[in-house]
N, CA, C and O atoms as a GROMACS GRO file, in nm:
protein
  528
    1MET      N    1   3.468  -6.902  -0.037
    1MET     CA    2   3.515  -6.786  -0.016
    1MET      C    3   3.533  -6.814   0.142
    1MET      O    4   3.471  -6.915   0.176
    2SER      N    5   3.581  -6.770   0.214
    2SER     CA    6   3.566  -6.759   0.394
    2SER      C    7   3.603  -6.659   0.470
    2SER      O    8   3.710  -6.598   0.471
    3ILE      N    9   3.491  -6.642   0.545
    3ILE     CA   10   3.478  -6.488   0.558
    3ILE      C   11   3.481  -6.600   0.738
    3ILE      O   12   3.440  -6.715   0.758
    4HIS      N   13   3.550  -6.501   0.837
    4HIS     CA   14   3.539  -6.484   0.996
    4HIS      C   15   3.510  -6.393   1.061
    4HIS      O   16   3.568  -6.284   1.056
    5ILE      N   17   3.400  -6.422   1.145
    5ILE     CA   18   3.280  -6.313   1.188
    5ILE      C   19   3.388  -6.296   1.347
    5ILE      O   20   3.416  -6.398   1.410
    6PRO      N   21   3.423  -6.201   1.378
    6PRO     CA   22   3.467  -6.134   1.497
    6PRO      C   23   3.379  -6.187   1.593
    6PRO      O   24   3.262  -6.149   1.588
    7LYS      N   25   3.417  -6.276   1.688
    7LYS     CA   26   3.360  -6.303   1.872
    7LYS      C   27   3.304  -6.175   1.918
    7LYS      O   28   3.206  -6.179   1.993
    8SER      N   29   3.365  -6.036   1.872
    8SER     CA   30   3.324  -5.911   1.910
    8SER      C   31   3.161  -5.879   1.874
    8SER      O   32   3.075  -5.825   1.944
    9GLU      N   33   3.154  -5.929   1.750
    9GLU     CA   34   3.022  -5.922   1.662
    9GLU      C   35   2.935  -6.019   1.714
    9GLU      O   36   2.815  -5.992   1.707
   10ILE      N   37   2.979  -6.156   1.779
   10ILE     CA   38   2.873  -6.216   1.810
   10ILE      C   39   2.819  -6.200   1.945
   10ILE      O   40   2.897  -6.170   2.036
   11ASN      N   41   2.677  -6.219   1.973
   11ASN     CA   42   2.666  -6.177   2.129
   11ASN      C   43   2.599  -6.363   2.124
   11ASN      O   44   2.521  -6.409   2.041
   12VAL      N   45   2.655  -6.424   2.227
   12VAL     CA   46   2.573  -6.502   2.259
   12VAL      C   47   2.493  -6.528   2.442
   12VAL      O   48   2.540  -6.486   2.548
   13THR      N   49   2.335  -6.628   2.414
   13THR     CA   50   2.260  -6.623   2.510
   13THR      C   51   2.288  -6.750   2.551
   13THR      O   52   2.364  -6.806   2.472
   14PHE      N   53   2.248  -6.828   2.664
   14PHE     CA   54   2.212  -6.951   2.704
   14PHE      C   55   2.056  -6.970   2.793
   14PHE      O   56   2.021  -6.914   2.897
   15SER      N   57   2.005  -7.038   2.735
   15SER     CA   58   1.860  -7.125   2.795
   15SER      C   59   1.882  -7.223   2.867
   15SER      O   60   1.984  -7.242   2.932
   16ARG      N   61   1.766  -7.307   2.861
   16ARG     CA   62   1.775  -7.419   2.905
   16ARG      C   63   1.737  -7.484   2.746
   16ARG      O   64   1.705  -7.425   2.643
   17SER      N   65   1.760  -7.657   2.782
   17SER     CA   66   1.790  -7.710   2.677
   17SER      C   67   1.668  -7.813   2.679
   17SER      O   68   1.623  -7.853   2.786
   18SER      N   69   1.621  -7.852   2.570
   18SER     CA   70   1.512  -7.990   2.563
   18SER      C   71   1.631  -8.097   2.516
   18SER      O   72   1.749  -8.084   2.484
   19GLY      N   73   1.530  -8.222   2.530
   19GLY     CA   74   1.611  -8.319   2.438
   19GLY      C   75   1.745  -8.395   2.605
   19GLY      O   76   1.768  -8.371   2.724
   20LYS      N   77   1.786  -8.478   2.506
   20LYS     CA   78   1.911  -8.567   2.614
   20LYS      C   79   1.973  -8.493   2.711
   20LYS      O   80   2.009  -8.375   2.704
   21GLY      N   81   1.981  -8.549   2.777
   21GLY     CA   82   2.033  -8.511   2.934
   21GLY      C   83   2.014  -8.520   3.040
   21GLY      O   84   2.090  -8.489   3.132
   22GLY      N   85   1.876  -8.578   3.046
   22GLY     CA   86   1.813  -8.656   3.195
   22GLY      C   87   1.782  -8.548   3.244
   22GLY      O   88   1.751  -8.442   3.190
   23GLN      N   89   1.796  -8.592   3.407
   23GLN     CA   90   1.786  -8.467   3.465
   23GLN      C   91   1.865  -8.321   3.473
   23GLN      O   92   1.816  -8.210   3.498
   24ASN      N   93   1.951  -8.344   3.456
   24ASN     CA   94   2.086  -8.278   3.430
   24ASN      C   95   2.003  -8.108   3.287
   24ASN      O   96   2.054  -7.997   3.273
   25VAL      N   97   1.932  -8.137   3.248
   25VAL     CA   98   1.863  -8.079   3.134
   25VAL      C   99   1.798  -7.961   3.224
   25VAL      O  100   1.821  -7.841   3.214
   26ASN      N  101   1.721  -8.020   3.303
   26ASN     CA  102   1.632  -7.980   3.422
   26ASN      C  103   1.732  -7.816   3.514
   26ASN      O  104   1.681  -7.709   3.546
   27LYS      N  105   1.836  -7.848   3.527
   27LYS     CA  106   1.914  -7.775   3.578
   27LYS      C  107   2.038  -7.676   3.512
   27LYS      O  108   2.100  -7.581   3.560
   28THR      N  109   2.043  -7.722   3.423
   28THR     CA  110   2.129  -7.643   3.318
   28THR      C  111   2.118  -7.547   3.222
   28THR      O  112   2.002  -7.550   3.181
   29SER      N  113   2.164  -7.487   3.182
   29SER     CA  114   2.131  -7.370   3.070
   29SER      C  115   2.254  -7.396   2.971
   29SER      O  116   2.367  -7.348   2.984
   30THR      N  117   2.201  -7.499   2.848
   30THR     CA  118   2.303  -7.604   2.788
   30THR      C  119   2.275  -7.554   2.661
   30THR      O  120   2.373  -7.556   2.586
   31LYS      N  121   2.153  -7.503   2.605
   31LYS     CA  122   2.142  -7.414   2.456
   31LYS      C  123   2.182  -7.284   2.458
   31LYS      O  124   2.158  -7.194   2.539
   32ALA      N  125   2.268  -7.286   2.327
   32ALA     CA  126   2.326  -7.201   2.297
   32ALA      C  127   2.250  -7.097   2.206
   32ALA      O  128   2.176  -7.136   2.116
   33THR      N  129   2.268  -6.980   2.229
   33THR     CA  130   2.151  -6.913   2.120
   33THR      C  131   2.271  -6.820   2.058
   33THR      O  132   2.368  -6.801   2.131
   34VAL      N  133   2.270  -6.760   1.924
   34VAL     CA  134   2.377  -6.693   1.912
   34VAL      C  135   2.313  -6.581   1.833
   34VAL      O  136   2.234  -6.625   1.750
   35HIS      N  137   2.321  -6.474   1.834
   35HIS     CA  138   2.272  -6.365   1.784
   35HIS      C  139   2.384  -6.245   1.672
   35HIS      O  140   2.458  -6.160   1.721
   36TRP      N  141   2.370  -6.266   1.537
   36TRP     CA  142   2.504  -6.190   1.501
   36TRP      C  143   2.453  -6.071   1.416
   36TRP      O  144   2.415  -6.108   1.305
   37SER      N  145   2.439  -5.921   1.440
   37SER     CA  146   2.399  -5.843   1.366
   37SER      C  147   2.454  -5.784   1.242
   37SER      O  148   2.559  -5.719   1.242
   38VAL      N  149   2.375  -5.808   1.124
   38VAL     CA  150   2.424  -5.813   0.974
   38VAL      C  151   2.476  -5.689   0.965
   38VAL      O  152   2.594  -5.671   0.934
   39GLY      N  153   2.385  -5.584   0.994
   39GLY     CA  154   2.402  -5.430   0.970
   39GLY      C  155   2.537  -5.356   1.036
   39GLY      O  156   2.595  -5.263   0.980
   40ARG      N  157   2.572  -5.403   1.145
   40ARG     CA  158   2.648  -5.364   1.232
   40ARG      C  159   2.817  -5.413   1.215
   40ARG      O  160   2.917  -5.373   1.274
   41SER      N  161   2.798  -5.515   1.107
   41SER     CA  162   2.926  -5.571   1.135
   41SER      C  163   2.999  -5.488   1.036
   41SER      O  164   2.972  -5.410   0.945
   42ARG      N  165   3.141  -5.556   1.113
   42ARG     CA  166   3.253  -5.438   1.028
   42ARG      C  167   3.320  -5.502   0.928
   42ARG      O  168   3.367  -5.432   0.839
   43VAL      N  169   3.338  -5.655   0.922
   43VAL     CA  170   3.385  -5.728   0.844
   43VAL      C  171   3.326  -5.760   0.706
   43VAL      O  172   3.377  -5.841   0.629
   44LEU      N  173   3.186  -5.673   0.677
   44LEU     CA  174   3.129  -5.727   0.534
   44LEU      C  175   3.113  -5.606   0.469
   44LEU      O  176   3.057  -5.527   0.545
   45THR      N  177   3.134  -5.565   0.380
   45THR     CA  178   3.115  -5.516   0.268
   45THR      C  179   2.915  -5.489   0.251
   45THR      O  180   2.827  -5.573   0.266
   46ALA      N  181   2.899  -5.307   0.207
   46ALA     CA  182   2.792  -5.302   0.166
   46ALA      C  183   2.740  -5.391   0.098
   46ALA      O  184   2.628  -5.432   0.129
   47GLU      N  185   2.792  -5.430   0.014
   47GLU     CA  186   2.762  -5.546  -0.128
   47GLU      C  187   2.726  -5.675  -0.092
   47GLU      O  188   2.623  -5.719  -0.143
   48GLU      N  189   2.806  -5.765   0.002
   48GLU     CA  190   2.857  -5.861   0.078
   48GLU      C  191   2.721  -5.842   0.165
   48GLU      O  192   2.629  -5.919   0.139
   49LYS      N  193   2.702  -5.743   0.270
   49LYS     CA  194   2.547  -5.729   0.318
   49LYS      C  195   2.417  -5.752   0.294
   49LYS      O  196   2.335  -5.819   0.356
   50ALA      N  197   2.406  -5.658   0.154
   50ALA     CA  198   2.294  -5.709   0.068
   50ALA      C  199   2.278  -5.890   0.026
   50ALA      O  200   2.183  -5.965   0.048
   51ARG      N  201   2.391  -5.915  -0.031
   51ARG     CA  202   2.386  -6.062   0.006
   51ARG      C  203   2.394  -6.152   0.107
   51ARG      O  204   2.380  -6.274   0.097
   52VAL      N  205   2.414  -6.094   0.193
   52VAL     CA  206   2.368  -6.194   0.301
   52VAL      C  207   2.198  -6.158   0.319
   52VAL      O  208   2.109  -6.240   0.342
   53ARG      N  209   2.189  -6.038   0.305
   53ARG     CA  210   2.049  -5.994   0.351
   53ARG      C  211   1.935  -6.121   0.233
   53ARG      O  212   1.830  -6.179   0.260
   54ALA      N  213   1.982  -6.121   0.160
   54ALA     CA  214   1.859  -6.180   0.033
   54ALA      C  215   1.873  -6.283   0.083
   54ALA      O  216   1.780  -6.345   0.136
   55LYS      N  217   1.999  -6.326   0.076
   55LYS     CA  218   2.018  -6.511   0.084
   55LYS      C  219   1.939  -6.602   0.187
   55LYS      O  220   1.885  -6.712   0.180
   56LEU      N  221   1.964  -6.477   0.315
   56LEU     CA  222   1.924  -6.584   0.463
   56LEU      C  223   1.855  -6.485   0.533
   56LEU      O  224   1.875  -6.460   0.652
   57ALA      N  225   1.702  -6.380   0.400
   57ALA     CA  226   1.606  -6.326   0.450
   57ALA      C  227   1.502  -6.436   0.559
   57ALA      O  228   1.454  -6.377   0.657
   58SER      N  229   1.477  -6.544   0.550
   58SER     CA  230   1.425  -6.628   0.624
   58SER      C  231   1.472  -6.627   0.753
   58SER      O  232   1.397  -6.595   0.845
   59ARG      N  233   1.605  -6.664   0.774
   59ARG     CA  234   1.719  -6.634   0.929
   59ARG      C  235   1.697  -6.479   0.969
   59ARG      O  236   1.700  -6.455   1.090
   60ILE      N  237   1.682  -6.400   0.903
   60ILE     CA  238   1.711  -6.297   0.986
   60ILE      C  239   1.601  -6.201   1.028
   60ILE      O  240   1.505  -6.187   0.953
   61ASN      N  241   1.606  -6.159   1.099
   61ASN     CA  242   1.496  -6.096   1.179
   61ASN      C  243   1.467  -5.915   1.186
   61ASN      O  244   1.540  -5.822   1.150
   62LEU      N  245   1.348  -5.914   1.241
   62LEU     CA  246   1.320  -5.784   1.230
   62LEU      C  247   1.431  -5.632   1.238
   62LEU      O  248   1.435  -5.529   1.170
   63TYR      N  249   1.523  -5.690   1.375
   63TYR     CA  250   1.615  -5.612   1.441
   63TYR      C  251   1.733  -5.639   1.328
   63TYR      O  252   1.843  -5.611   1.374
   64ASP      N  253   1.738  -5.687   1.190
   64ASP     CA  254   1.871  -5.725   1.132
   64ASP      C  255   1.976  -5.764   1.158
   64ASP      O  256   2.086  -5.741   1.108
   65GLU      N  257   1.924  -5.863   1.291
   65GLU     CA  258   2.005  -5.961   1.331
   65GLU      C  259   1.979  -6.137   1.265
   65GLU      O  260   1.870  -6.177   1.225
   66MET      N  261   2.088  -6.210   1.268
   66MET     CA  262   2.081  -6.365   1.258
   66MET      C  263   2.092  -6.423   1.359
   66MET      O  264   2.171  -6.404   1.451
   67VAL      N  265   2.001  -6.507   1.346
   67VAL     CA  266   1.991  -6.631   1.505
   67VAL      C  267   1.998  -6.760   1.494
   67VAL      O  268   1.899  -6.826   1.463
   68VAL      N  269   2.135  -6.824   1.522
   68VAL     CA  270   2.130  -6.963   1.541
   68VAL      C  271   2.139  -7.039   1.681
   68VAL      O  272   2.238  -7.034   1.753
   69VAL      N  273   2.046  -7.095   1.704
   69VAL     CA  274   2.017  -7.193   1.824
   69VAL      C  275   2.153  -7.344   1.796
   69VAL      O  276   2.149  -7.403   1.688
   70SER      N  277   2.216  -7.369   1.859
   70SER     CA  278   2.234  -7.526   1.918
   70SER      C  279   2.209  -7.576   2.020
   70SER      O  280   2.237  -7.521   2.126
   71GLU      N  281   2.139  -7.714   2.011
   71GLU     CA  282   2.120  -7.738   2.160
   71GLU      C  283   2.150  -7.931   2.166
   71GLU      O  284   2.112  -8.003   2.259
   72GLU      N  285   2.218  -7.976   2.054
   72GLU     CA  286   2.229  -8.100   2.039
   72GLU      C  287   2.319  -8.151   2.152
   72GLU      O  288   2.281  -8.252   2.211
   73GLU      N  289   2.462  -8.079   2.196
   73GLU     CA  290   2.515  -8.140   2.303
   73GLU      C  291   2.491  -8.094   2.434
   73GLU      O  292   2.414  -7.999   2.453
   74ARG      N  293   2.557  -8.158   2.539
   74ARG     CA  294   2.511  -8.138   2.675
   74ARG      C  295   2.597  -8.065   2.738
   74ARG      O  296   2.592  -8.092   2.858
   75SER      N  297   2.679  -7.982   2.713
   75SER     CA  298   2.768  -7.912   2.765
   75SER      C  299   2.769  -7.754   2.652
   75SER      O  300   2.805  -7.744   2.536
   76GLN      N  301   2.719  -7.663   2.735
   76GLN     CA  302   2.793  -7.525   2.694
   76GLN      C  303   2.894  -7.482   2.612
   76GLN      O  304   2.869  -7.408   2.517
   77PRO      N  305   2.985  -7.513   2.634
   77PRO     CA  306   3.092  -7.435   2.517
   77PRO      C  307   3.045  -7.528   2.375
   77PRO      O  308   3.017  -7.462   2.275
   78GLN      N  309   3.039  -7.638   2.369
   78GLN     CA  310   3.023  -7.745   2.273
   78GLN      C  311   2.903  -7.672   2.188
   78GLN      O  312   2.928  -7.671   2.068
   79ASN      N  313   2.770  -7.607   2.226
   79ASN     CA  314   2.697  -7.574   2.212
   79ASN      C  315   2.679  -7.435   2.128
   79ASN      O  316   2.626  -7.392   2.026
   80ARG      N  317   2.753  -7.394   2.233
   80ARG     CA  318   2.841  -7.228   2.139
   80ARG      C  319   2.930  -7.289   2.028
   80ARG      O  320   2.870  -7.296   1.921
   81GLU      N  321   3.026  -7.323   2.026
   81GLU     CA  322   3.124  -7.361   1.916
   81GLU      C  323   3.009  -7.464   1.826
   81GLU      O  324   3.036  -7.434   1.710
   82ARG      N  325   2.938  -7.530   1.821
   82ARG     CA  326   2.854  -7.549   1.678
   82ARG      C  327   2.798  -7.424   1.691
   82ARG      O  328   2.877  -7.346   1.637
   83ALA      N  329   2.688  -7.354   1.742
   83ALA     CA  330   2.593  -7.251   1.684
   83ALA      C  331   2.704  -7.162   1.628
   83ALA      O  332   2.673  -7.153   1.510
   84VAL      N  333   2.846  -7.071   1.651
   84VAL     CA  334   2.930  -7.035   1.587
   84VAL      C  335   2.992  -7.047   1.485
   84VAL      O  336   3.038  -6.963   1.407
   85ALA      N  337   2.996  -7.197   1.488
   85ALA     CA  338   3.030  -7.244   1.326
   85ALA      C  339   2.928  -7.232   1.223
   85ALA      O  340   2.944  -7.170   1.118
   86ARG      N  341   2.825  -7.293   1.258
   86ARG     CA  342   2.660  -7.261   1.137
   86ARG      C  343   2.696  -7.138   1.118
   86ARG      O  344   2.712  -7.121   0.997
   87LEU      N  345   2.715  -7.054   1.171
   87LEU     CA  346   2.644  -6.902   1.126
   87LEU      C  347   2.792  -6.897   1.071
   87LEU      O  348   2.795  -6.876   0.949
   88GLN      N  349   2.870  -6.905   1.108
   88GLN     CA  350   3.007  -6.874   0.973
   88GLN      C  351   2.991  -6.948   0.890
   88GLN      O  352   2.975  -6.873   0.793
   89ALA      N  353   2.977  -7.107   0.832
   89ALA     CA  354   2.939  -7.148   0.747
   89ALA      C  355   2.807  -7.064   0.636
   89ALA      O  356   2.808  -7.029   0.518
   90LEU      N  357   2.701  -7.059   0.748
   90LEU     CA  358   2.564  -6.979   0.654
   90LEU      C  359   2.625  -6.888   0.607
   90LEU      O  360   2.629  -6.906   0.485
   91VAL      N  361   2.685  -6.784   0.640
   91VAL     CA  362   2.750  -6.650   0.638
   91VAL      C  363   2.800  -6.672   0.491
   91VAL      O  364   2.770  -6.608   0.390
   92ALA      N  365   2.882  -6.777   0.504
   92ALA     CA  366   3.043  -6.793   0.371
   92ALA      C  367   2.958  -6.858   0.262
   92ALA      O  368   2.996  -6.808   0.156
   93ARG      N  369   2.857  -6.950   0.236
   93ARG     CA  370   2.772  -7.007   0.155
   93ARG      C  371   2.654  -6.909   0.093
   93ARG      O  372   2.586  -6.933  -0.006
   94ALA      N  373   2.649  -6.776   0.192
   94ALA     CA  374   2.568  -6.682   0.149
   94ALA      C  375   2.675  -6.603   0.050
   94ALA      O  376   2.653  -6.557  -0.062
   95LEU      N  377   2.766  -6.603   0.107
   95LEU     CA  378   2.846  -6.509   0.003
   95LEU      C  379   2.944  -6.528  -0.131
   95LEU      O  380   3.011  -6.447  -0.196
   96VAL      N  381   2.918  -6.709  -0.146
   96VAL     CA  382   2.941  -6.738  -0.293
   96VAL      C  383   2.829  -6.707  -0.365
   96VAL      O  384   2.709  -6.731  -0.348
   97VAL      N  385   2.936  -6.610  -0.505
   97VAL     CA  386   2.888  -6.540  -0.608
   97VAL      C  387   2.867  -6.675  -0.716
   97VAL      O  388   2.977  -6.730  -0.718
   98PRO      N  389   2.780  -6.744  -0.798
   98PRO     CA  390   2.740  -6.856  -0.829
   98PRO      C  391   2.794  -6.785  -1.004
   98PRO      O  392   2.769  -6.669  -1.036
   99LYS      N  393   2.869  -6.887  -1.097
   99LYS     CA  394   2.895  -6.842  -1.252
   99LYS      C  395   2.828  -6.788  -1.325
   99LYS      O  396   2.726  -6.849  -1.357
  100LYS      N  397   2.838  -6.733  -1.350
  100LYS     CA  398   2.729  -6.668  -1.471
  100LYS      C  399   2.686  -6.766  -1.585
  100LYS      O  400   2.779  -6.773  -1.665
  101ARG      N  401   2.619  -6.817  -1.610
  101ARG     CA  402   2.555  -6.871  -1.703
  101ARG      C  403   2.532  -6.830  -1.850
  101ARG      O  404   2.437  -6.771  -1.901
  102ARG      N  405   2.631  -6.871  -1.896
  102ARG     CA  406   2.685  -6.862  -2.054
  102ARG      C  407   2.573  -6.935  -2.155
  102ARG      O  408   2.580  -7.058  -2.157
  103PRO      N  409   2.486  -6.883  -2.227
  103PRO     CA  410   2.391  -6.939  -2.294
  103PRO      C  411   2.448  -7.010  -2.442
  103PRO      O  412   2.516  -6.950  -2.525
  104THR      N  413   2.411  -7.130  -2.451
  104THR     CA  414   2.480  -7.247  -2.524
  104THR      C  415   2.336  -7.228  -2.637
  104THR      O  416   2.221  -7.191  -2.611
  105ARG      N  417   2.402  -7.271  -2.773
  105ARG     CA  418   2.218  -7.322  -2.844
  105ARG      C  419   2.318  -7.476  -2.877
  105ARG      O  420   2.429  -7.515  -2.842
  106PRO      N  421   2.188  -7.540  -2.978
  106PRO     CA  422   2.215  -7.643  -2.922
  106PRO      C  423   2.259  -7.693  -3.087
  106PRO      O  424   2.209  -7.631  -3.181
  107THR      N  425   2.340  -7.791  -3.111
  107THR     CA  426   2.452  -7.857  -3.193
  107THR      C  427   2.314  -7.882  -3.355
  107THR      O  428   2.193  -7.904  -3.344
  108ARG      N  429   2.381  -7.870  -3.458
  108ARG     CA  430   2.254  -7.928  -3.554
  108ARG      C  431   2.286  -8.092  -3.511
  108ARG      O  432   2.182  -8.144  -3.472
  109ALA      N  433   2.354  -8.146  -3.510
  109ALA     CA  434   2.333  -8.281  -3.488
  109ALA      C  435   2.238  -8.354  -3.375
  109ALA      O  436   2.172  -8.458  -3.384
  110SER      N  437   2.255  -8.263  -3.267
  110SER     CA  438   2.166  -8.236  -3.143
  110SER      C  439   1.999  -8.216  -3.208
  110SER      O  440   1.896  -8.277  -3.181
  111LYS      N  441   2.024  -8.109  -3.297
  111LYS     CA  442   1.853  -8.089  -3.368
  111LYS      C  443   1.793  -8.184  -3.447
  111LYS      O  444   1.677  -8.209  -3.415
  112GLU      N  445   1.843  -8.255  -3.556
  112GLU     CA  446   1.815  -8.407  -3.592
  112GLU      C  447   1.824  -8.462  -3.519
  112GLU      O  448   1.739  -8.541  -3.558
  113ARG      N  449   1.858  -8.508  -3.419
  113ARG     CA  450   1.875  -8.615  -3.350
  113ARG      C  451   1.696  -8.602  -3.278
  113ARG      O  452   1.616  -8.696  -3.276
  114ARG      N  453   1.674  -8.488  -3.236
  114ARG     CA  454   1.542  -8.439  -3.180
  114ARG      C  455   1.427  -8.420  -3.277
  114ARG      O  456   1.319  -8.388  -3.229
  115LEU      N  457   1.440  -8.440  -3.426
  115LEU     CA  458   1.352  -8.443  -3.532
  115LEU      C  459   1.340  -8.570  -3.549
  115LEU      O  460   1.229  -8.621  -3.563
  116GLU      N  461   1.457  -8.642  -3.549
  116GLU     CA  462   1.449  -8.792  -3.547
  116GLU      C  463   1.375  -8.823  -3.469
  116GLU      O  464   1.259  -8.806  -3.509
  117THR      N  465   1.382  -8.866  -3.364
  117THR     CA  466   1.288  -8.933  -3.226
  117THR      C  467   1.122  -8.902  -3.281
  117THR      O  468   1.054  -9.002  -3.300
  118LYS      N  469   1.058  -8.765  -3.305
  118LYS     CA  470   0.971  -8.708  -3.319
  118LYS      C  471   0.946  -8.752  -3.426
  118LYS      O  472   0.826  -8.772  -3.404
  119ILE      N  473   0.965  -8.798  -3.566
  119ILE     CA  474   0.896  -8.836  -3.674
  119ILE      C  475   0.871  -8.990  -3.614
  119ILE      O  476   0.769  -9.056  -3.632
  120ARG      N  477   0.985  -9.030  -3.541
  120ARG     CA  478   0.968  -9.189  -3.531
  120ARG      C  479   0.850  -9.235  -3.453
  120ARG      O  480   0.779  -9.333  -3.475
  121ARG      N  481   0.839  -9.131  -3.342
  121ARG     CA  482   0.760  -9.166  -3.244
  121ARG      C  483   0.628  -9.142  -3.367
  121ARG      O  484   0.548  -9.222  -3.414
  122GLY      N  485   0.642  -9.041  -3.385
  122GLY     CA  486   0.503  -8.968  -3.480
  122GLY      C  487   0.420  -9.151  -3.567
  122GLY      O  488   0.306  -9.198  -3.576
  123ARG      N  489   0.560  -9.194  -3.609
  123ARG     CA  490   0.527  -9.317  -3.700
  123ARG      C  491   0.403  -9.434  -3.628
  123ARG      O  492   0.296  -9.482  -3.667
  124VAL      N  493   0.493  -9.444  -3.499
  124VAL     CA  494   0.442  -9.528  -3.425
  124VAL      C  495   0.256  -9.479  -3.370
  124VAL      O  496   0.166  -9.562  -3.373
  125LYS      N  497   0.240  -9.362  -3.333
  125LYS     CA  498   0.154  -9.356  -3.297
  125LYS      C  499   0.022  -9.353  -3.467
  125LYS      O  500  -0.066  -9.439  -3.467
  126ARG      N  501   0.025  -9.303  -3.526
  126ARG     CA  502   0.019  -9.366  -3.657
  126ARG      C  503  -0.003  -9.505  -3.666
  126ARG      O  504  -0.106  -9.569  -3.642
  127ALA      N  505   0.076  -9.531  -3.692
  127ALA     CA  506   0.030  -9.716  -3.668
  127ALA      C  507  -0.022  -9.732  -3.601
  127ALA      O  508  -0.136  -9.724  -3.645
  128ARG      N  509  -0.025  -9.759  -3.479
  128ARG     CA  510  -0.168  -9.789  -3.349
  128ARG      C  511  -0.268  -9.739  -3.415
  128ARG      O  512  -0.358  -9.816  -3.382
  129ARG      N  513  -0.320  -9.652  -3.496
  129ARG     CA  514  -0.416  -9.619  -3.563
  129ARG      C  515  -0.453  -9.676  -3.673
  129ARG      O  516  -0.574  -9.670  -3.695
  130GLY      N  517  -0.390  -9.728  -3.746
  130GLY     CA  518  -0.398  -9.773  -3.858
  130GLY      C  519  -0.345  -9.736  -3.994
  130GLY      O  520  -0.335  -9.812  -4.090
  131GLU      N  521  -0.305  -9.580  -3.987
  131GLU     CA  522  -0.270  -9.544  -4.108
  131GLU      C  523  -0.155  -9.578  -4.202
  131GLU      O  524  -0.141  -9.565  -4.324
  132GLU      N  525  -0.090  -9.618  -4.118
  132GLU     CA  526   0.056  -9.663  -4.233
  132GLU      C  527   0.039  -9.844  -4.227
  132GLU      O  528   0.116  -9.915  -4.291
   0.00000   0.00000   0.00000
């Protein structure tokens, strides 16, 4: 399931980045921080919002916002792109509903194999004690 969060719902701020970039790092704000309000989103239904909140609870702050940061690249646009892409991917992954597990029973042959290995193992242990 692919979800597209519109740009109007995303708030991007920039700040000074750490890491590579040499002296340029000290004077340019290339680190991109993306804020997206789960509760105010118009693209998700109430059930989908609940699912996102449950799956991504550790990434959602007290203001019901999801915050994603990117500072890997040396340019602002690239970091913005990466942060938005990561946000989209996280939300899309959270919205995937896992397949319901259907309980199965062991076959007669698998039960017999299991019991046979238990008997064989017991014989080995008894033989070590000198009972056989």
